[in-house]
All heavy atoms as a GROMACS GRO file, in nm:
protein
  552
    1MET      N    1  11.028  10.706  10.647
    1MET     CA    2  10.905  10.673  10.580
    1MET      C    3  10.812  10.787  10.601
    1MET      O    4  10.805  10.851  10.708
    1MET     CB    5  10.844  10.549  10.650
    1MET     CG    6  10.713  10.513  10.586
    1MET     SD    7  10.653  10.352  10.640
    1MET     CE    8  10.592  10.389  10.793
    2ARG      N    9  10.737  10.824  10.499
    2ARG     CA   10  10.635  10.931  10.501
    2ARG      C   11  10.495  10.870  10.499
    2ARG      O   12  10.476  10.772  10.429
    2ARG     CB   13  10.657  11.023  10.389
    2ARG     CG   14  10.803  11.071  10.380
    2ARG     CD   15  10.810  11.219  10.372
    2ARG     NE   16  10.940  11.276  10.342
    2ARG     CZ   17  11.051  11.260  10.411
    2ARG    NH1   18  11.057  11.177  10.504
    2ARG    NH2   19  11.161  11.327  10.376
    3THR      N   20  10.409  10.935  10.569
    3THR     CA   21  10.270  10.882  10.571
    3THR      C   22  10.179  10.998  10.547
    3THR      O   23  10.194  11.106  10.606
    3THR     CB   24  10.238  10.822  10.706
    3THR    OG1   25  10.326  10.715  10.727
    3THR    CG2   26  10.099  10.769  10.714
    4ALA      N   27  10.077  10.982  10.469
    4ALA     CA   28   9.968  11.081  10.455
    4ALA      C   29   9.841  11.013  10.479
    4ALA      O   30   9.816  10.901  10.433
    4ALA     CB   31   9.971  11.137  10.313
    5THR      N   32   9.750  11.072  10.559
    5THR     CA   33   9.625  11.012  10.588
    5THR      C   34   9.522  11.124  10.614
    5THR      O   35   9.552  11.229  10.658
    5THR     CB   36   9.640  10.926  10.720
    5THR    OG1   37   9.514  10.873  10.750
    5THR    CG2   38   9.694  11.008  10.838
    6PRO      N   39   9.396  11.095  10.578
    6PRO     CA   40   9.286  11.186  10.610
    6PRO      C   41   9.243  11.173  10.753
    6PRO      O   42   9.156  11.248  10.796
    6PRO     CB   43   9.178  11.144  10.508
    6PRO     CG   44   9.200  11.000  10.488
    6PRO     CD   45   9.350  10.980  10.497
    7TYR      N   46   9.294  11.074  10.822
    7TYR     CA   47   9.250  11.045  10.958
    7TYR      C   48   9.337  11.114  11.061
    7TYR      O   49   9.453  11.138  11.040
    7TYR     CB   50   9.245  10.896  10.987
    7TYR     CG   51   9.168  10.822  10.880
    7TYR    CD1   52   9.231  10.741  10.786
    7TYR    CD2   53   9.029  10.834  10.871
    7TYR    CE1   54   9.161  10.674  10.683
    7TYR    CE2   55   8.958  10.773  10.770
    7TYR     CZ   56   9.027  10.690  10.680
    7TYR     OH   57   8.954  10.625  10.580
    8VAL      N   58   9.282  11.142  11.178
    8VAL     CA   59   9.358  11.199  11.283
    8VAL      C   60   9.442  11.094  11.345
    8VAL      O   61   9.392  10.991  11.394
    8VAL     CB   62   9.268  11.258  11.398
    8VAL    CG1   63   9.350  11.314  11.508
    8VAL    CG2   64   9.178  11.369  11.339
    9PRO      N   65   9.576  11.105  11.341
    9PRO     CA   66   9.665  11.003  11.391
    9PRO      C   67   9.652  10.983  11.540
    9PRO      O   68   9.650  11.081  11.613
    9PRO     CB   69   9.805  11.050  11.360
    9PRO     CG   70   9.787  11.154  11.257
    9PRO     CD   71   9.652  11.213  11.282
   10ASP      N   72   9.639  10.860  11.591
   10ASP     CA   73   9.643  10.834  11.732
   10ASP      C   74   9.784  10.790  11.778
   10ASP      O   75   9.876  10.791  11.699
   10ASP     CB   76   9.534  10.735  11.771
   10ASP     CG   77   9.556  10.593  11.704
   10ASP    OD1   78   9.670  10.574  11.648
   10ASP    OD2   79   9.469  10.511  11.715
   11LEU      N   80   9.796  10.759  11.903
   11LEU     CA   81   9.926  10.719  11.959
   11LEU      C   82   9.982  10.596  11.896
   11LEU      O   83  10.104  10.575  11.894
   11LEU     CB   84   9.920  10.710  12.112
   11LEU     CG   85   9.893  10.841  12.180
   11LEU    CD1   86   9.883  10.809  12.334
   11LEU    CD2   87   9.999  10.939  12.150
   12ASP      N   88   9.906  10.514  11.833
   12ASP     CA   89   9.949  10.391  11.774
   12ASP      C   90   9.985  10.409  11.625
   12ASP      O   91  10.039  10.315  11.558
   12ASP     CB   92   9.848  10.276  11.790
   12ASP     CG   93   9.828  10.240  11.934
   12ASP    OD1   94   9.924  10.243  12.007
   12ASP    OD2   95   9.714  10.215  11.975
   13HIS      N   96   9.942  10.518  11.566
   13HIS     CA   97   9.950  10.537  11.423
   13HIS      C   98  10.097  10.527  11.374
   13HIS      O   99  10.121  10.474  11.271
   13HIS     CB  100   9.899  10.672  11.388
   13HIS     CG  101   9.886  10.693  11.236
   13HIS    ND1  102   9.780  10.650  11.165
   13HIS    CD2  103   9.966  10.759  11.152
   13HIS    CE1  104   9.795  10.683  11.037
   13HIS    NE2  105   9.906  10.746  11.025
   14PHE      N  106  10.195  10.576  11.450
   14PHE     CA  107  10.332  10.579  11.409
   14PHE      C  108  10.408  10.474  11.491
   14PHE      O  109  10.507  10.505  11.551
   14PHE     CB  110  10.397  10.713  11.423
   14PHE     CG  111  10.333  10.815  11.334
   14PHE    CD1  112  10.240  10.904  11.381
   14PHE    CD2  113  10.368  10.824  11.196
   14PHE    CE1  114  10.180  11.000  11.296
   14PHE    CE2  115  10.310  10.914  11.114
   14PHE     CZ  116  10.219  11.002  11.163
   15SER      N  117  10.366  10.354  11.490
   15SER     CA  118  10.431  10.238  11.560
   15SER      C  119  10.455  10.269  11.704
   15SER      O  120  10.566  10.237  11.758
   15SER     CB  121  10.562  10.212  11.491
   15SER     OG  122  10.546  10.175  11.359
   16GLY      N  123  10.360  10.336  11.774
   16GLY     CA  124  10.376  10.360  11.911
   16GLY      C  125  10.464  10.481  11.949
   16GLY      O  126  10.490  10.506  12.067
   17ARG      N  127  10.510  10.554  11.850
   17ARG     CA  128  10.597  10.674  11.876
   17ARG      C  129  10.514  10.799  11.890
   17ARG      O  130  10.570  10.906  11.904
   17ARG     CB  131  10.699  10.687  11.765
   17ARG     CG  132  10.804  10.574  11.760
   17ARG     CD  133  10.907  10.600  11.656
   17ARG     NE  134  10.851  10.638  11.525
   17ARG     CZ  135  10.838  10.556  11.422
   17ARG    NH1  136  10.858  10.429  11.438
   17ARG    NH2  137  10.789  10.596  11.306
   18GLY      N  138  10.383  10.791  11.881
   18GLY     CA  139  10.294  10.904  11.889
   18GLY      C  140  10.294  10.982  11.760
   18GLY      O  141  10.357  10.945  11.657
   19ALA      N  142  10.227  11.090  11.763
   19ALA     CA  143  10.208  11.176  11.639
   19ALA      C  144  10.297  11.298  11.649
   19ALA      O  145  10.255  11.408  11.619
   19ALA     CB  146  10.060  11.208  11.629
   20LYS      N  147  10.422  11.279  11.681
   20LYS     CA  148  10.510  11.395  11.702
   20LYS      C  149  10.548  11.464  11.572
   20LYS      O  150  10.589  11.581  11.573
   20LYS     CB  151  10.639  11.351  11.776
   20LYS     CG  152  10.715  11.254  11.694
   20LYS     CD  153  10.843  11.209  11.762
   20LYS     CE  154  10.919  11.113  11.674
   20LYS     NZ  155  11.041  11.070  11.716
   21ASN      N  156  10.535  11.400  11.456
   21ASN     CA  157  10.573  11.456  11.332
   21ASN      C  158  10.456  11.507  11.251
   21ASN      O  159  10.473  11.527  11.126
   21ASN     CB  160  10.658  11.363  11.248
   21ASN     CG  161  10.789  11.324  11.319
   21ASN    OD1  162  10.840  11.402  11.392
   21ASN    ND2  163  10.834  11.196  11.305
   22VAL      N  164  10.340  11.522  11.308
   22VAL     CA  165  10.225  11.569  11.233
   22VAL      C  166  10.244  11.716  11.194
   22VAL      O  167  10.277  11.796  11.280
   22VAL     CB  168  10.094  11.545  11.316
   22VAL    CG1  169   9.980  11.614  11.252
   22VAL    CG2  170  10.068  11.400  11.342
   23MET      N  171  10.217  11.741  11.069
   23MET     CA  172  10.227  11.880  11.022
   23MET      C  173  10.088  11.922  10.964
   23MET      O  174  10.057  11.881  10.849
   23MET     CB  175  10.337  11.895  10.919
   23MET     CG  176  10.472  11.858  10.972
   23MET     SD  177  10.600  11.845  10.850
   23MET     CE  178  10.603  12.002  10.779
   24PRO      N  179  10.009  11.987  11.042
   24PRO     CA  180   9.876  12.018  10.998
   24PRO      C  181   9.871  12.119  10.880
   24PRO      O  182   9.964  12.205  10.863
   24PRO     CB  183   9.806  12.082  11.117
   24PRO     CG  184   9.919  12.137  11.202
   24PRO     CD  185  10.036  12.042  11.175
   25LEU      N  186   9.775  12.100  10.792
   25LEU     CA  187   9.762  12.185  10.671
   25LEU      C  188   9.722  12.333  10.710
   25LEU      O  189   9.760  12.426  10.642
   25LEU     CB  190   9.661  12.127  10.575
   25LEU     CG  191   9.641  12.198  10.442
   25LEU    CD1  192   9.770  12.208  10.368
   25LEU    CD2  193   9.538  12.128  10.361
   26HIS      N  194   9.651  12.347  10.819
   26HIS     CA  195   9.609  12.480  10.861
   26HIS      C  196   9.649  12.508  11.004
   26HIS      O  197   9.655  12.414  11.087
   26HIS     CB  198   9.455  12.488  10.849
   26HIS     CG  199   9.406  12.484  10.708
   26HIS    ND1  200   9.367  12.370  10.644
   26HIS    CD2  201   9.396  12.578  10.615
   26HIS    CE1  202   9.336  12.390  10.526
   26HIS    NE2  203   9.354  12.521  10.498
   27ARG      N  204   9.671  12.629  11.038
   27ARG     CA  205   9.715  12.671  11.173
   27ARG      C  206   9.599  12.681  11.269
   27ARG      O  207   9.624  12.683  11.393
   27ARG     CB  208   9.793  12.805  11.159
   27ARG     CG  209   9.919  12.793  11.086
   27ARG     CD  210   9.992  12.926  11.076
   27ARG     NE  211  10.116  12.919  10.999
   27ARG     CZ  212  10.167  13.014  10.936
   27ARG    NH1  213  10.119  13.136  10.936
   27ARG    NH2  214  10.281  12.988  10.865
   28ASP      N  215   9.483  12.700  11.216
   28ASP     CA  216   9.366  12.713  11.307
   28ASP      C  217   9.270  12.599  11.280
   28ASP      O  218   9.265  12.535  11.182
   28ASP     CB  219   9.295  12.849  11.280
   28ASP     CG  220   9.241  12.859  11.141
   28ASP    OD1  221   9.297  12.796  11.048
   28ASP    OD2  222   9.149  12.933  11.123
   29ALA      N  223   9.180  12.577  11.387
   29ALA     CA  224   9.087  12.465  11.379
   29ALA      C  225   8.985  12.485  11.267
   29ALA      O  226   8.929  12.390  11.215
   29ALA     CB  227   9.015  12.446  11.515
   30GLY      N  228   8.950  12.612  11.236
   30GLY     CA  229   8.851  12.637  11.133
   30GLY      C  230   8.899  12.622  10.990
   30GLY      O  231   8.826  12.623  10.892
   31GLY      N  232   9.034  12.602  10.971
   31GLY     CA  233   9.088  12.584  10.837
   31GLY      C  234   9.095  12.711  10.759
   31GLY      O  235   9.102  12.707  10.637
   32GLY      N  236   9.105  12.824  10.825
   32GLY     CA  237   9.114  12.954  10.755
   32GLY      C  238   9.253  13.007  10.734
   32GLY      O  239   9.275  13.097  10.651
   33GLU      N  240   9.350  12.958  10.816
   33GLU     CA  241   9.487  13.011  10.805
   33GLU      C  242   9.579  12.896  10.762
   33GLU      O  243   9.614  12.806  10.843
   33GLU     CB  244   9.535  13.066  10.939
   33GLU     CG  245   9.666  13.130  10.934
   33GLU     CD  246   9.708  13.186  11.067
   33GLU    OE1  247   9.632  13.187  11.164
   33GLU    OE2  248   9.824  13.235  11.070
   34PRO      N  249   9.622  12.896  10.638
   34PRO     CA  250   9.710  12.788  10.588
   34PRO      C  251   9.839  12.780  10.664
   34PRO      O  252   9.899  12.884  10.707
   34PRO     CB  253   9.735  12.822  10.444
   34PRO     CG  254   9.635  12.924  10.409
   34PRO     CD  255   9.597  12.995  10.536
   35ASN      N  256   9.897  12.663  10.680
   35ASN     CA  257  10.022  12.647  10.753
   35ASN      C  258  10.134  12.639  10.646
   35ASN      O  259  10.204  12.539  10.633
   35ASN     CB  260  10.020  12.516  10.834
   35ASN     CG  261  10.134  12.501  10.929
   35ASN    OD1  262  10.202  12.596  10.955
   35ASN    ND2  263  10.159  12.384  10.975
   36VAL      N  264  10.149  12.752  10.577
   36VAL     CA  265  10.260  12.767  10.482
   36VAL      C  266  10.325  12.905  10.507
   36VAL      O  267  10.265  12.990  10.575
   36VAL     CB  268  10.211  12.760  10.337
   36VAL    CG1  269  10.156  12.621  10.308
   36VAL    CG2  270  10.109  12.866  10.307
   37ALA      N  271  10.442  12.931  10.454
   37ALA     CA  272  10.511  13.053  10.469
   37ALA      C  273  10.427  13.169  10.425
   37ALA      O  274  10.352  13.162  10.324
   37ALA     CB  275  10.649  13.055  10.402
   38ASP      N  276  10.430  13.277  10.500
   38ASP     CA  277  10.354  13.400  10.460
   38ASP      C  278  10.392  13.442  10.323
   38ASP      O  279  10.510  13.450  10.290
   38ASP     CB  280  10.378  13.510  10.561
   38ASP     CG  281  10.320  13.486  10.702
   38ASP    OD1  282  10.226  13.405  10.712
   38ASP    OD2  283  10.373  13.544  10.798
   39GLY      N  284  10.292  13.464  10.244
   39GLY     CA  285  10.311  13.519  10.108
   39GLY      C  286  10.339  13.413  10.004
   39GLY      O  287  10.334  13.445   9.884
   40LEU      N  288  10.360  13.291  10.043
   40LEU     CA  289  10.394  13.184   9.950
   40LEU      C  290  10.276  13.154   9.848
   40LEU      O  291  10.298  13.152   9.728
   40LEU     CB  292  10.432  13.054  10.016
   40LEU     CG  293  10.459  12.936   9.926
   40LEU    CD1  294  10.577  12.967   9.823
   40LEU    CD2  295  10.490  12.812  10.002
   41LEU      N  296  10.152  13.136   9.901
   41LEU     CA  297  10.041  13.107   9.813
   41LEU      C  298  10.010  13.230   9.720
   41LEU      O  299   9.979  13.210   9.600
   41LEU     CB  300   9.916  13.075   9.898
   41LEU     CG  301   9.931  12.952   9.986
   41LEU    CD1  302   9.807  12.934  10.064
   41LEU    CD2  303   9.957  12.826   9.894
   42ALA      N  304  10.031  13.351   9.772
   42ALA     CA  305  10.007  13.471   9.685
   42ALA      C  306  10.112  13.478   9.572
   42ALA      O  307  10.085  13.505   9.461
   42ALA     CB  308  10.013  13.598   9.772
   43ALA      N  309  10.241  13.449   9.611
   43ALA     CA  310  10.347  13.445   9.512
   43ALA      C  311  10.328  13.342   9.405
   43ALA      O  312  10.345  13.365   9.285
   43ALA     CB  313  10.481  13.427   9.584
   44LEU      N  314  10.288  13.220   9.443
   44LEU     CA  315  10.262  13.114   9.350
   44LEU      C  316  10.140  13.149   9.262
   44LEU      O  317  10.144  13.123   9.140
   44LEU     CB  318  10.234  12.982   9.423
   44LEU     CG  319  10.350  12.916   9.493
   44LEU    CD1  320  10.310  12.799   9.574
   44LEU    CD2  321  10.453  12.874   9.386
   45SER      N  322  10.040  13.206   9.322
   45SER     CA  323   9.920  13.252   9.248
   45SER      C  324   9.958  13.351   9.141
   45SER      O  325   9.915  13.342   9.022
   45SER     CB  326   9.811  13.304   9.338
   45SER     OG  327   9.765  13.204   9.422
   46ASP      N  328  10.033  13.452   9.177
   46ASP     CA  329  10.084  13.554   9.083
   46ASP      C  330  10.164  13.491   8.971
   46ASP      O  331  10.145  13.522   8.854
   46ASP     CB  332  10.164  13.665   9.156
   46ASP     CG  333  10.080  13.750   9.243
   46ASP    OD1  334   9.952  13.754   9.230
   46ASP    OD2  335  10.136  13.824   9.332
   47ARG      N  336  10.253  13.410   9.007
   47ARG     CA  337  10.350  13.350   8.906
   47ARG      C  338  10.274  13.257   8.808
   47ARG      O  339  10.302  13.256   8.692
   47ARG     CB  340  10.457  13.268   8.983
   47ARG     CG  341  10.554  13.194   8.898
   47ARG     CD  342  10.652  13.284   8.843
   47ARG     NE  343  10.753  13.211   8.771
   47ARG     CZ  344  10.838  13.258   8.685
   47ARG    NH1  345  10.839  13.384   8.666
   47ARG    NH2  346  10.927  13.181   8.629
   48LEU      N  347  10.174  13.177   8.861
   48LEU     CA  348  10.105  13.086   8.776
   48LEU      C  349   9.975  13.140   8.713
   48LEU      O  350   9.917  13.072   8.629
   48LEU     CB  351  10.071  12.958   8.858
   48LEU     CG  352  10.200  12.881   8.918
   48LEU    CD1  353  10.153  12.776   9.011
   48LEU    CD2  354  10.279  12.830   8.800
   49GLY      N  355   9.933  13.254   8.752
   49GLY     CA  356   9.815  13.316   8.700
   49GLY      C  357   9.688  13.250   8.741
   49GLY      O  358   9.588  13.253   8.664
   50ALA      N  359   9.690  13.182   8.850
   50ALA     CA  360   9.567  13.115   8.905
   50ALA      C  361   9.569  13.115   9.055
   50ALA      O  362   9.678  13.117   9.117
   50ALA     CB  363   9.559  12.969   8.854
   51ALA      N  364   9.453  13.110   9.118
   51ALA     CA  365   9.448  13.110   9.269
   51ALA      C  366   9.496  12.971   9.314
   51ALA      O  367   9.441  12.869   9.278
   51ALA     CB  368   9.305  13.136   9.309
   52ILE      N  369   9.603  12.974   9.396
   52ILE     CA  370   9.662  12.854   9.453
   52ILE      C  371   9.620  12.848   9.601
   52ILE      O  372   9.648  12.948   9.675
   52ILE     CB  373   9.813  12.854   9.438
   52ILE    CG1  374   9.855  12.866   9.287
   52ILE    CG2  375   9.871  12.723   9.502
   52ILE    CD1  376   9.807  12.759   9.202
   53THR      N  377   9.559  12.738   9.642
   53THR     CA  378   9.523  12.715   9.780
   53THR      C  379   9.625  12.632   9.848
   53THR      O  380   9.710  12.568   9.786
   53THR     CB  381   9.385  12.650   9.791
   53THR    OG1  382   9.391  12.520   9.732
   53THR    CG2  383   9.278  12.731   9.711
   54ALA      N  384   9.610  12.619   9.983
   54ALA     CA  385   9.698  12.529  10.059
   54ALA      C  386   9.676  12.385  10.014
   54ALA      O  387   9.771  12.306  10.003
   54ALA     CB  388   9.670  12.543  10.202
   55GLU      N  389   9.551  12.353   9.979
   55GLU     CA  390   9.521  12.218   9.933
   55GLU      C  391   9.585  12.190   9.795
   55GLU      O  392   9.638  12.075   9.777
   55GLU     CB  393   9.368  12.199   9.923
   55GLU     CG  394   9.299  12.193  10.058
   55GLU     CD  395   9.269  12.327  10.118
   55GLU    OE1  396   9.303  12.430  10.060
   55GLU    OE2  397   9.219  12.328  10.230
   56ASP      N  398   9.591  12.284   9.711
   56ASP     CA  399   9.660  12.269   9.583
   56ASP      C  400   9.810  12.247   9.596
   56ASP      O  401   9.865  12.156   9.540
   56ASP     CB  402   9.643  12.397   9.496
   56ASP     CG  403   9.500  12.429   9.455
   56ASP    OD1  404   9.422  12.331   9.441
   56ASP    OD2  405   9.467  12.542   9.435
   57LEU      N  406   9.867  12.327   9.693
   57LEU     CA  407  10.010  12.307   9.720
   57LEU      C  408  10.042  12.173   9.781
   57LEU      O  409  10.135  12.102   9.737
   57LEU     CB  410  10.057  12.417   9.810
   57LEU     CG  411  10.208  12.415   9.858
   57LEU    CD1  412  10.296  12.427   9.730
   57LEU    CD2  413  10.231  12.528   9.951
   58LEU      N  414   9.962  12.126   9.875
   58LEU     CA  415   9.976  11.999   9.937
   58LEU      C  416   9.962  11.888   9.824
   58LEU      O  417  10.050  11.794   9.825
   58LEU     CB  418   9.872  11.972  10.042
   58LEU     CG  419   9.869  11.836  10.108
   58LEU    CD1  420  10.004  11.805  10.177
   58LEU    CD2  421   9.758  11.816  10.197
   59ALA      N  422   9.866  11.896   9.744
   59ALA     CA  423   9.842  11.793   9.638
   59ALA      C  424   9.972  11.784   9.545
   59ALA      O  425  10.018  11.678   9.505
   59ALA     CB  426   9.719  11.821   9.561
   60TYR      N  427  10.023  11.900   9.508
   60TYR     CA  428  10.134  11.906   9.427
   60TYR      C  429  10.259  11.842   9.486
   60TYR      O  430  10.332  11.756   9.431
   60TYR     CB  431  10.167  12.053   9.384
   60TYR     CG  432  10.290  12.071   9.297
   60TYR    CD1  433  10.291  12.027   9.164
   60TYR    CD2  434  10.409  12.121   9.341
   60TYR    CE1  435  10.398  12.048   9.080
   60TYR    CE2  436  10.517  12.132   9.266
   60TYR     CZ  437  10.511  12.095   9.138
   60TYR     OH  438  10.624  12.111   9.054
   61VAL      N  439  10.289  11.882   9.614
   61VAL     CA  440  10.402  11.833   9.687
   61VAL      C  441  10.384  11.680   9.710
   61VAL      O  442  10.478  11.607   9.689
   61VAL     CB  443  10.420  11.906   9.821
   61VAL    CG1  444  10.523  11.839   9.902
   61VAL    CG2  445  10.464  12.050   9.791
   62TYR      N  446  10.265  11.638   9.745
   62TYR     CA  447  10.241  11.498   9.766
   62TYR      C  448  10.261  11.417   9.636
   62TYR      O  449  10.324  11.306   9.638
   62TYR     CB  450  10.095  11.476   9.818
   62TYR     CG  451  10.065  11.335   9.854
   62TYR    CD1  452  10.116  11.274   9.972
   62TYR    CD2  453   9.990  11.252   9.772
   62TYR    CE1  454  10.089  11.144  10.001
   62TYR    CE2  455   9.960  11.122   9.804
   62TYR     CZ  456  10.014  11.069   9.922
   62TYR     OH  457   9.987  10.935   9.949
   63ALA      N  458  10.214  11.470   9.525
   63ALA     CA  459  10.230  11.399   9.394
   63ALA      C  460  10.379  11.387   9.355
   63ALA      O  461  10.424  11.286   9.311
   63ALA     CB  462  10.158  11.474   9.289
   64LEU      N  463  10.459  11.492   9.376
   64LEU     CA  464  10.597  11.485   9.354
   64LEU      C  465  10.670  11.381   9.446
   64LEU      O  466  10.752  11.311   9.397
   64LEU     CB  467  10.667  11.622   9.375
   64LEU     CG  468  10.636  11.728   9.268
   64LEU    CD1  469  10.707  11.858   9.314
   64LEU    CD2  470  10.684  11.686   9.132
   65GLY      N  471  10.634  11.382   9.568
   65GLY     CA  472  10.696  11.295   9.666
   65GLY      C  473  10.658  11.150   9.641
   65GLY      O  474  10.730  11.055   9.681
   66ALA      N  475  10.550  11.123   9.568
   66ALA     CA  476  10.501  10.987   9.545
   66ALA      C  477  10.572  10.922   9.424
   66ALA      O  478  10.550  10.805   9.396
   66ALA     CB  479  10.353  10.983   9.522
   67THR      N  480  10.653  10.997   9.349
   67THR     CA  481  10.715  10.939   9.230
   67THR      C  482  10.839  10.866   9.272
   67THR      O  483  10.913  10.900   9.363
   67THR     CB  484  10.748  11.052   9.132
   67THR    OG1  485  10.848  11.134   9.184
   67THR    CG2  486  10.626  11.130   9.095
   68SER      N  487  10.881  10.768   9.186
   68SER     CA  488  11.005  10.701   9.207
   68SER      C  489  11.122  10.785   9.181
   68SER      O  490  11.231  10.774   9.240
   68SER     CB  491  11.009  10.576   9.120
   68SER     OG  492  11.003  10.612   8.982
   69ALA      N  493  11.110  10.890   9.096
   69ALA     CA  494  11.220  10.983   9.068
   69ALA      C  495  11.258  11.055   9.197
   69ALA      O  496  11.374  11.082   9.224
   69ALA     CB  497  11.180  11.079   8.957
   70PHE      N  498  11.161  11.095   9.274
   70PHE     CA  499  11.186  11.165   9.405
   70PHE      C  500  11.264  11.074   9.493
   70PHE      O  501  11.364  11.113   9.558
   70PHE     CB  502  11.056  11.213   9.467
   70PHE     CG  503  11.081  11.286   9.598
   70PHE    CD1  504  11.099  11.424   9.598
   70PHE    CD2  505  11.078  11.216   9.722
   70PHE    CE1  506  11.127  11.490   9.723
   70PHE    CE2  507  11.100  11.281   9.834
   70PHE     CZ  508  11.123  11.420   9.837
   71SER      N  509  11.215  10.952   9.510
   71SER     CA  510  11.279  10.853   9.596
   71SER      C  511  11.424  10.824   9.552
   71SER      O  512  11.516  10.816   9.634
   71SER     CB  513  11.200  10.723   9.595
   71SER     OG  514  11.071  10.748   9.651
   72ASP      N  515  11.438  10.811   9.420
   72ASP     CA  516  11.573  10.784   9.366
   72ASP      C  517  11.674  10.898   9.400
   72ASP      O  518  11.787  10.871   9.428
   72ASP     CB  519  11.574  10.756   9.218
   72ASP     CG  520  11.498  10.629   9.180
   72ASP    OD1  521  11.480  10.541   9.271
   72ASP    OD2  522  11.464  10.618   9.063
   73ARG      N  523  11.620  11.017   9.384
   73ARG     CA  524  11.716  11.128   9.405
   73ARG      C  525  11.737  11.168   9.545
   73ARG      O  526  11.845  11.211   9.583
   73ARG     CB  527  11.656  11.254   9.329
   73ARG     CG  528  11.745  11.371   9.336
   73ARG     CD  529  11.706  11.477   9.242
   73ARG     NE  530  11.801  11.590   9.255
   73ARG     CZ  531  11.816  11.684   9.169
   73ARG    NH1  532  11.745  11.680   9.057
   73ARG    NH2  533  11.900  11.783   9.190
   74PHE      N  534  11.635  11.166   9.634
   74PHE     CA  535  11.647  11.222   9.768
   74PHE      C  536  11.644  11.123   9.880
   74PHE      O  537  11.666  11.158   9.994
   74PHE     CB  538  11.534  11.323   9.789
   74PHE     CG  539  11.541  11.438   9.694
   74PHE    CD1  540  11.443  11.450   9.592
   74PHE    CD2  541  11.636  11.533   9.710
   74PHE    CE1  542  11.451  11.557   9.510
   74PHE    CE2  543  11.646  11.645   9.624
   74PHE     CZ  544  11.550  11.654   9.519
   75MET      N  545  11.626  10.995   9.853
   75MET     CA  546  11.621  10.900   9.962
   75MET      C  547  11.748  10.820   9.974
   75MET      O  548  11.823  10.803   9.892
   75MET     CB  549  11.504  10.805   9.954
   75MET     CG  550  11.369  10.875   9.955
   75MET     SD  551  11.347  10.966  10.106
   75MET     CE  552  11.182  10.936  10.135
   0.00000   0.00000   0.00000
C-alpha cells in the first residue's frame, strides 16, 4: 500500500511500524535541494522545453500511480 500525505508521519501513521519508508521530497530542511537523481530535473526541463521542479515531478508520478491502469499493470 502506498500513502501520500502533507502531514509529518508519526509512529502510528503506518500501523505502528513507524515511518521507515518516508521518502522526503527535498534533501535539506530548507527545501532547496530536491531528492531526485542529479541532473534529472535539468534533463526533463531540456526535453520538455519547460522548467520542471521536484514538485512537478512528484505530481506527475503521483498522478500516474493513482490510476487503475498502473495498479492493473504493476500490482
